[in-house]
HTML snippet that shows the backbone in 3Dmol.js (N, CA, C, O; Angstrom):
<script src="https://3Dmol.org/build/3Dmol-min.js"></script>
<div id="view" style="width:600px;height:400px;position:relative"></div>
<script>
const pdb = `
ATOM      1  N   MET A   1      10.490  61.940 -15.008  1.00  0.00           N
ATOM      2  CA  MET A   1      11.312  62.961 -14.408  1.00  0.00           C
ATOM      3  C   MET A   1      10.743  63.311 -13.029  1.00  0.00           C
ATOM      4  O   MET A   1       9.530  63.350 -12.822  1.00  0.00           O
ATOM      5  N   THR A   2      11.650  63.560 -12.111  1.00  0.00           N
ATOM      6  CA  THR A   2      11.280  63.834 -10.735  1.00  0.00           C
ATOM      7  C   THR A   2      11.495  65.310 -10.413  1.00  0.00           C
ATOM      8  O   THR A   2      12.543  65.872 -10.730  1.00  0.00           O
ATOM      9  N   ALA A   3      10.522  65.925  -9.796  1.00  0.00           N
ATOM     10  CA  ALA A   3      10.648  67.324  -9.399  1.00  0.00           C
ATOM     11  C   ALA A   3      11.743  67.471  -8.346  1.00  0.00           C
ATOM     12  O   ALA A   3      12.040  66.536  -7.601  1.00  0.00           O
ATOM     13  N   LEU A   4      12.327  68.642  -8.302  1.00  0.00           N
ATOM     14  CA  LEU A   4      13.349  68.911  -7.294  1.00  0.00           C
ATOM     15  C   LEU A   4      12.737  68.891  -5.902  1.00  0.00           C
ATOM     16  O   LEU A   4      11.612  69.355  -5.716  1.00  0.00           O
ATOM     17  N   PRO A   5      13.463  68.357  -4.918  1.00  0.00           N
ATOM     18  CA  PRO A   5      12.974  68.425  -3.541  1.00  0.00           C
ATOM     19  C   PRO A   5      13.097  69.866  -3.037  1.00  0.00           C
ATOM     20  O   PRO A   5      13.713  70.704  -3.695  1.00  0.00           O
ATOM     21  N   LYS A   6      12.521  70.147  -1.893  1.00  0.00           N
ATOM     22  CA  LYS A   6      12.630  71.479  -1.296  1.00  0.00           C
ATOM     23  C   LYS A   6      14.061  71.661  -0.778  1.00  0.00           C
ATOM     24  O   LYS A   6      14.452  71.070   0.228  1.00  0.00           O
ATOM     25  N   ILE A   7      14.831  72.496  -1.491  1.00  0.00           N
ATOM     26  CA  ILE A   7      16.234  72.708  -1.135  1.00  0.00           C
ATOM     27  C   ILE A   7      16.523  74.154  -0.758  1.00  0.00           C
ATOM     28  O   ILE A   7      17.676  74.532  -0.546  1.00  0.00           O
ATOM     29  N   GLY A   8      15.484  74.949  -0.675  1.00  0.00           N
ATOM     30  CA  GLY A   8      15.661  76.355  -0.334  1.00  0.00           C
ATOM     31  C   GLY A   8      15.600  77.230  -1.570  1.00  0.00           C
ATOM     32  O   GLY A   8      15.949  76.810  -2.673  1.00  0.00           O
ATOM     33  N   ARG A   9      15.148  78.457  -1.358  1.00  0.00           N
ATOM     34  CA  ARG A   9      14.955  79.373  -2.488  1.00  0.00           C
ATOM     35  C   ARG A   9      16.248  79.724  -3.220  1.00  0.00           C
ATOM     36  O   ARG A   9      16.256  79.719  -4.450  1.00  0.00           O
ATOM     37  N   PRO A  10      17.355  80.032  -2.510  1.00  0.00           N
ATOM     38  CA  PRO A  10      18.573  80.379  -3.254  1.00  0.00           C
ATOM     39  C   PRO A  10      19.063  79.239  -4.154  1.00  0.00           C
ATOM     40  O   PRO A  10      19.460  79.471  -5.296  1.00  0.00           O
ATOM     41  N   ALA A  11      19.032  78.023  -3.637  1.00  0.00           N
ATOM     42  CA  ALA A  11      19.499  76.878  -4.425  1.00  0.00           C
ATOM     43  C   ALA A  11      18.547  76.587  -5.582  1.00  0.00           C
ATOM     44  O   ALA A  11      18.986  76.283  -6.691  1.00  0.00           O
ATOM     45  N   THR A  12      17.253  76.679  -5.322  1.00  0.00           N
ATOM     46  CA  THR A  12      16.270  76.452  -6.375  1.00  0.00           C
ATOM     47  C   THR A  12      16.415  77.500  -7.475  1.00  0.00           C
ATOM     48  O   THR A  12      16.335  77.176  -8.660  1.00  0.00           O
ATOM     49  N   SER A  13      16.626  78.743  -7.085  1.00  0.00           N
ATOM     50  CA  SER A  13      16.812  79.823  -8.063  1.00  0.00           C
ATOM     51  C   SER A  13      18.083  79.615  -8.877  1.00  0.00           C
ATOM     52  O   SER A  13      18.098  79.850 -10.085  1.00  0.00           O
ATOM     53  N   ALA A  14      19.149  79.176  -8.213  1.00  0.00           N
ATOM     54  CA  ALA A  14      20.414  78.934  -8.913  1.00  0.00           C
ATOM     55  C   ALA A  14      20.245  77.828  -9.948  1.00  0.00           C
ATOM     56  O   ALA A  14      20.760  77.933 -11.061  1.00  0.00           O
ATOM     57  N   LEU A  15      19.530  76.777  -9.588  1.00  0.00           N
ATOM     58  CA  LEU A  15      19.294  75.690 -10.537  1.00  0.00           C
ATOM     59  C   LEU A  15      18.397  76.155 -11.684  1.00  0.00           C
ATOM     60  O   LEU A  15      18.643  75.816 -12.842  1.00  0.00           O
ATOM     61  N   ALA A  16      17.369  76.921 -11.369  1.00  0.00           N
ATOM     62  CA  ALA A  16      16.472  77.426 -12.401  1.00  0.00           C
ATOM     63  C   ALA A  16      17.225  78.305 -13.399  1.00  0.00           C
ATOM     64  O   ALA A  16      16.944  78.266 -14.597  1.00  0.00           O
ATOM     65  N   ALA A  17      18.180  79.096 -12.908  1.00  0.00           N
ATOM     66  CA  ALA A  17      18.979  79.953 -13.793  1.00  0.00           C
ATOM     67  C   ALA A  17      19.798  79.121 -14.772  1.00  0.00           C
ATOM     68  O   ALA A  17      20.143  79.590 -15.857  1.00  0.00           O
ATOM     69  N   LEU A  18      20.105  77.891 -14.387  1.00  0.00           N
ATOM     70  CA  LEU A  18      20.846  76.976 -15.254  1.00  0.00           C
ATOM     71  C   LEU A  18      19.907  76.132 -16.123  1.00  0.00           C
ATOM     72  O   LEU A  18      20.360  75.332 -16.942  1.00  0.00           O
ATOM     73  N   GLY A  19      18.606  76.318 -15.938  1.00  0.00           N
ATOM     74  CA  GLY A  19      17.632  75.541 -16.701  1.00  0.00           C
ATOM     75  C   GLY A  19      17.365  74.173 -16.113  1.00  0.00           C
ATOM     76  O   GLY A  19      16.834  73.295 -16.795  1.00  0.00           O
ATOM     77  N   ILE A  20      17.724  73.982 -14.861  1.00  0.00           N
ATOM     78  CA  ILE A  20      17.561  72.680 -14.214  1.00  0.00           C
ATOM     79  C   ILE A  20      16.301  72.698 -13.365  1.00  0.00           C
ATOM     80  O   ILE A  20      16.185  73.476 -12.418  1.00  0.00           O
ATOM     81  N   THR A  21      15.359  71.831 -13.715  1.00  0.00           N
ATOM     82  CA  THR A  21      14.082  71.791 -13.001  1.00  0.00           C
ATOM     83  C   THR A  21      13.741  70.394 -12.484  1.00  0.00           C
ATOM     84  O   THR A  21      12.703  70.205 -11.849  1.00  0.00           O
ATOM     85  N   THR A  22      14.605  69.421 -12.749  1.00  0.00           N
ATOM     86  CA  THR A  22      14.344  68.055 -12.289  1.00  0.00           C
ATOM     87  C   THR A  22      15.524  67.525 -11.488  1.00  0.00           C
ATOM     88  O   THR A  22      16.653  68.000 -11.610  1.00  0.00           O
ATOM     89  N   LEU A  23      15.228  66.540 -10.677  1.00  0.00           N
ATOM     90  CA  LEU A  23      16.264  65.901  -9.869  1.00  0.00           C
ATOM     91  C   LEU A  23      17.306  65.228 -10.757  1.00  0.00           C
ATOM     92  O   LEU A  23      18.501  65.275 -10.465  1.00  0.00           O
ATOM     93  N   GLU A  24      16.855  64.610 -11.829  1.00  0.00           N
ATOM     94  CA  GLU A  24      17.781  63.926 -12.726  1.00  0.00           C
ATOM     95  C   GLU A  24      18.756  64.906 -13.393  1.00  0.00           C
ATOM     96  O   GLU A  24      19.936  64.596 -13.558  1.00  0.00           O
ATOM     97  N   ALA A  25      18.267  66.065 -13.765  1.00  0.00           N
ATOM     98  CA  ALA A  25      19.133  67.075 -14.382  1.00  0.00           C
ATOM     99  C   ALA A  25      20.161  67.595 -13.383  1.00  0.00           C
ATOM    100  O   ALA A  25      21.312  67.842 -13.743  1.00  0.00           O
ATOM    101  N   ALA A  26      19.749  67.759 -12.143  1.00  0.00           N
ATOM    102  CA  ALA A  26      20.687  68.199 -11.104  1.00  0.00           C
ATOM    103  C   ALA A  26      21.752  67.127 -10.875  1.00  0.00           C
ATOM    104  O   ALA A  26      22.927  67.442 -10.686  1.00  0.00           O
ATOM    105  N   ALA A  27      21.339  65.870 -10.894  1.00  0.00           N
ATOM    106  CA  ALA A  27      22.280  64.771 -10.685  1.00  0.00           C
ATOM    107  C   ALA A  27      23.300  64.717 -11.810  1.00  0.00           C
ATOM    108  O   ALA A  27      24.466  64.397 -11.581  1.00  0.00           O
ATOM    109  N   ALA A  28      22.866  65.029 -13.025  1.00  0.00           N
ATOM    110  CA  ALA A  28      23.770  64.989 -14.168  1.00  0.00           C
ATOM    111  C   ALA A  28      24.860  66.051 -14.073  1.00  0.00           C
ATOM    112  O   ALA A  28      25.952  65.870 -14.612  1.00  0.00           O
ATOM    113  N   LEU A  29      24.570  67.156 -13.393  1.00  0.00           N
ATOM    114  CA  LEU A  29      25.586  68.198 -13.211  1.00  0.00           C
ATOM    115  C   LEU A  29      26.735  67.701 -12.354  1.00  0.00           C
ATOM    116  O   LEU A  29      27.902  67.922 -12.678  1.00  0.00           O
ATOM    117  N   GLY A  30      26.407  67.033 -11.268  1.00  0.00           N
ATOM    118  CA  GLY A  30      27.422  66.523 -10.375  1.00  0.00           C
ATOM    119  C   GLY A  30      27.676  67.454  -9.201  1.00  0.00           C
ATOM    120  O   GLY A  30      27.396  68.652  -9.257  1.00  0.00           O
ATOM    121  N   GLU A  31      28.208  66.875  -8.149  1.00  0.00           N
ATOM    122  CA  GLU A  31      28.409  67.588  -6.890  1.00  0.00           C
ATOM    123  C   GLU A  31      29.334  68.800  -7.027  1.00  0.00           C
ATOM    124  O   GLU A  31      29.022  69.874  -6.514  1.00  0.00           O
ATOM    125  N   LYS A  32      30.458  68.637  -7.707  1.00  0.00           N
ATOM    126  CA  LYS A  32      31.414  69.744  -7.840  1.00  0.00           C
ATOM    127  C   LYS A  32      30.792  70.929  -8.562  1.00  0.00           C
ATOM    128  O   LYS A  32      30.942  72.070  -8.126  1.00  0.00           O
ATOM    129  N   GLN A  33      30.101  70.670  -9.653  1.00  0.00           N
ATOM    130  CA  GLN A  33      29.486  71.758 -10.413  1.00  0.00           C
ATOM    131  C   GLN A  33      28.344  72.399  -9.641  1.00  0.00           C
ATOM    132  O   GLN A  33      28.142  73.611  -9.719  1.00  0.00           O
ATOM    133  N   LEU A  34      27.598  71.595  -8.897  1.00  0.00           N
ATOM    134  CA  LEU A  34      26.519  72.155  -8.086  1.00  0.00           C
ATOM    135  C   LEU A  34      27.084  73.104  -7.025  1.00  0.00           C
ATOM    136  O   LEU A  34      26.602  74.225  -6.862  1.00  0.00           O
ATOM    137  N   LEU A  35      28.100  72.644  -6.316  1.00  0.00           N
ATOM    138  CA  LEU A  35      28.685  73.460  -5.251  1.00  0.00           C
ATOM    139  C   LEU A  35      29.369  74.717  -5.786  1.00  0.00           C
ATOM    140  O   LEU A  35      29.553  75.686  -5.049  1.00  0.00           O
ATOM    141  N   ALA A  36      29.740  74.705  -7.045  1.00  0.00           N
ATOM    142  CA  ALA A  36      30.397  75.873  -7.641  1.00  0.00           C
ATOM    143  C   ALA A  36      29.396  76.994  -7.942  1.00  0.00           C
ATOM    144  O   ALA A  36      29.795  78.127  -8.212  1.00  0.00           O
ATOM    145  N   GLN A  37      28.095  76.677  -7.896  1.00  0.00           N
ATOM    146  CA  GLN A  37      27.067  77.669  -8.205  1.00  0.00           C
ATOM    147  C   GLN A  37      26.742  78.507  -6.972  1.00  0.00           C
ATOM    148  O   GLN A  37      26.574  77.974  -5.875  1.00  0.00           O
ATOM    149  N   HIS A  38      26.656  79.807  -7.161  1.00  0.00           N
ATOM    150  CA  HIS A  38      26.274  80.704  -6.071  1.00  0.00           C
ATOM    151  C   HIS A  38      24.847  80.373  -5.637  1.00  0.00           C
ATOM    152  O   HIS A  38      23.940  80.333  -6.469  1.00  0.00           O
ATOM    153  N   GLY A  39      24.647  80.140  -4.365  1.00  0.00           N
ATOM    154  CA  GLY A  39      23.323  79.814  -3.838  1.00  0.00           C
ATOM    155  C   GLY A  39      23.136  78.343  -3.520  1.00  0.00           C
ATOM    156  O   GLY A  39      22.183  77.968  -2.838  1.00  0.00           O
ATOM    157  N   ILE A  40      24.039  77.509  -4.011  1.00  0.00           N
ATOM    158  CA  ILE A  40      23.937  76.070  -3.745  1.00  0.00           C
ATOM    159  C   ILE A  40      25.064  75.684  -2.802  1.00  0.00           C
ATOM    160  O   ILE A  40      26.241  75.783  -3.148  1.00  0.00           O
ATOM    161  N   GLY A  41      24.693  75.247  -1.614  1.00  0.00           N
ATOM    162  CA  GLY A  41      25.678  74.885  -0.607  1.00  0.00           C
ATOM    163  C   GLY A  41      25.602  73.414  -0.242  1.00  0.00           C
ATOM    164  O   GLY A  41      24.843  72.651  -0.839  1.00  0.00           O
ATOM    165  N   PRO A  42      26.396  73.027   0.746  1.00  0.00           N
ATOM    166  CA  PRO A  42      26.439  71.623   1.162  1.00  0.00           C
ATOM    167  C   PRO A  42      25.086  71.069   1.608  1.00  0.00           C
ATOM    168  O   PRO A  42      24.794  69.896   1.376  1.00  0.00           O
ATOM    169  N   ARG A  43      24.261  71.899   2.243  1.00  0.00           N
ATOM    170  CA  ARG A  43      22.957  71.422   2.700  1.00  0.00           C
ATOM    171  C   ARG A  43      22.069  71.051   1.513  1.00  0.00           C
ATOM    172  O   ARG A  43      21.430  69.999   1.526  1.00  0.00           O
ATOM    173  N   ALA A  44      22.025  71.895   0.502  1.00  0.00           N
ATOM    174  CA  ALA A  44      21.219  71.611  -0.682  1.00  0.00           C
ATOM    175  C   ALA A  44      21.717  70.355  -1.391  1.00  0.00           C
ATOM    176  O   ALA A  44      20.917  69.527  -1.827  1.00  0.00           O
ATOM    177  N   VAL A  45      23.019  70.213  -1.504  1.00  0.00           N
ATOM    178  CA  VAL A  45      23.596  69.030  -2.149  1.00  0.00           C
ATOM    179  C   VAL A  45      23.251  67.775  -1.348  1.00  0.00           C
ATOM    180  O   VAL A  45      22.964  66.727  -1.927  1.00  0.00           O
ATOM    181  N   SER A  46      23.278  67.880  -0.035  1.00  0.00           N
ATOM    182  CA  SER A  46      22.927  66.741   0.815  1.00  0.00           C
ATOM    183  C   SER A  46      21.465  66.330   0.604  1.00  0.00           C
ATOM    184  O   SER A  46      21.153  65.141   0.544  1.00  0.00           O
ATOM    185  N   ILE A  47      20.581  67.311   0.493  1.00  0.00           N
ATOM    186  CA  ILE A  47      19.164  67.021   0.249  1.00  0.00           C
ATOM    187  C   ILE A  47      18.991  66.351  -1.115  1.00  0.00           C
ATOM    188  O   ILE A  47      18.240  65.385  -1.245  1.00  0.00           O
ATOM    189  N   LEU A  48      19.685  66.863  -2.122  1.00  0.00           N
ATOM    190  CA  LEU A  48      19.627  66.250  -3.454  1.00  0.00           C
ATOM    191  C   LEU A  48      20.164  64.820  -3.413  1.00  0.00           C
ATOM    192  O   LEU A  48      19.573  63.915  -4.003  1.00  0.00           O
ATOM    193  N   ARG A  49      21.280  64.616  -2.720  1.00  0.00           N
ATOM    194  CA  ARG A  49      21.875  63.285  -2.613  1.00  0.00           C
ATOM    195  C   ARG A  49      20.904  62.309  -1.944  1.00  0.00           C
ATOM    196  O   ARG A  49      20.754  61.173  -2.394  1.00  0.00           O
ATOM    197  N   ASP A  50      20.242  62.755  -0.864  1.00  0.00           N
ATOM    198  CA  ASP A  50      19.283  61.896  -0.165  1.00  0.00           C
ATOM    199  C   ASP A  50      18.091  61.546  -1.058  1.00  0.00           C
ATOM    200  O   ASP A  50      17.620  60.409  -1.059  1.00  0.00           O
ATOM    201  N   ALA A  51      17.606  62.538  -1.822  1.00  0.00           N
ATOM    202  CA  ALA A  51      16.481  62.288  -2.722  1.00  0.00           C
ATOM    203  C   ALA A  51      16.864  61.276  -3.796  1.00  0.00           C
ATOM    204  O   ALA A  51      16.074  60.400  -4.148  1.00  0.00           O
ATOM    205  N   LEU A  52      18.071  61.405  -4.307  1.00  0.00           N
ATOM    206  CA  LEU A  52      18.546  60.451  -5.319  1.00  0.00           C
ATOM    207  C   LEU A  52      18.716  59.060  -4.725  1.00  0.00           C
ATOM    208  O   LEU A  52      18.369  58.063  -5.359  1.00  0.00           O
ATOM    209  N   ALA A  53      19.251  58.991  -3.507  1.00  0.00           N
ATOM    210  CA  ALA A  53      19.440  57.698  -2.847  1.00  0.00           C
ATOM    211  C   ALA A  53      18.101  56.987  -2.664  1.00  0.00           C
ATOM    212  O   ALA A  53      18.031  55.761  -2.750  1.00  0.00           O
ATOM    213  N   GLY A  54      17.047  57.745  -2.414  1.00  0.00           N
ATOM    214  CA  GLY A  54      15.717  57.179  -2.279  1.00  0.00           C
ATOM    215  C   GLY A  54      15.225  56.527  -3.560  1.00  0.00           C
ATOM    216  O   GLY A  54      14.307  55.708  -3.535  1.00  0.00           O
ATOM    217  N   GLN A  55      15.836  56.890  -4.675  1.00  0.00           N
ATOM    218  CA  GLN A  55      15.496  56.295  -5.970  1.00  0.00           C
ATOM    219  C   GLN A  55      16.543  55.281  -6.418  1.00  0.00           C
ATOM    220  O   GLN A  55      16.475  54.756  -7.529  1.00  0.00           O
ATOM    221  N   GLY A  56      17.504  55.012  -5.550  1.00  0.00           N
ATOM    222  CA  GLY A  56      18.564  54.065  -5.902  1.00  0.00           C
ATOM    223  C   GLY A  56      19.594  54.647  -6.831  1.00  0.00           C
ATOM    224  O   GLY A  56      20.307  53.910  -7.512  1.00  0.00           O
ATOM    225  N   LYS A  57      19.686  55.973  -6.869  1.00  0.00           N
ATOM    226  CA  LYS A  57      20.641  56.650  -7.746  1.00  0.00           C
ATOM    227  C   LYS A  57      21.657  57.408  -6.891  1.00  0.00           C
ATOM    228  O   LYS A  57      21.518  57.501  -5.671  1.00  0.00           O
ATOM    229  N   ASP A  58      22.670  57.941  -7.548  1.00  0.00           N
ATOM    230  CA  ASP A  58      23.715  58.669  -6.833  1.00  0.00           C
ATOM    231  C   ASP A  58      24.059  59.950  -7.584  1.00  0.00           C
ATOM    232  O   ASP A  58      23.803  60.080  -8.781  1.00  0.00           O
ATOM    233  N   LEU A  59      24.632  60.872  -6.863  1.00  0.00           N
ATOM    234  CA  LEU A  59      25.072  62.141  -7.425  1.00  0.00           C
ATOM    235  C   LEU A  59      26.491  61.977  -7.956  1.00  0.00           C
ATOM    236  O   LEU A  59      27.356  61.439  -7.265  1.00  0.00           O
ATOM    237  N   LYS A  60      26.733  62.442  -9.187  1.00  0.00           N
ATOM    238  CA  LYS A  60      28.090  62.385  -9.720  1.00  0.00           C
ATOM    239  C   LYS A  60      29.011  63.194  -8.819  1.00  0.00           C
ATOM    240  O   LYS A  60      28.597  64.195  -8.235  1.00  0.00           O
ATOM    241  N   PRO A  61      30.271  62.754  -8.708  1.00  0.00           N
ATOM    242  CA  PRO A  61      31.221  63.535  -7.892  1.00  0.00           C
ATOM    243  C   PRO A  61      31.498  64.907  -8.479  1.00  0.00           C
ATOM    244  O   PRO A  61      32.272  65.677  -7.911  1.00  0.00           O
TER     245      PRO A  61
END
`;
const viewer = $3Dmol.createViewer("view");
viewer.addModel(pdb, "pdb");
viewer.setStyle({}, {cartoon: {color: "spectrum"}});
viewer.zoomTo();
viewer.render();
</script>
């Protein structure tokens, strides 16, 4: 399991409130569900997408 990249405190807090502490768990949620969370914006999703791409993975739509 991979730790979350630095995506900012609001986004990290929003993910923690959902019980998400790894990059893989965030990827499983998908882009639409991530963006629907208060505190998670396009910049955080872009950082997550880039981190996943570095592992040869992609973010669900």
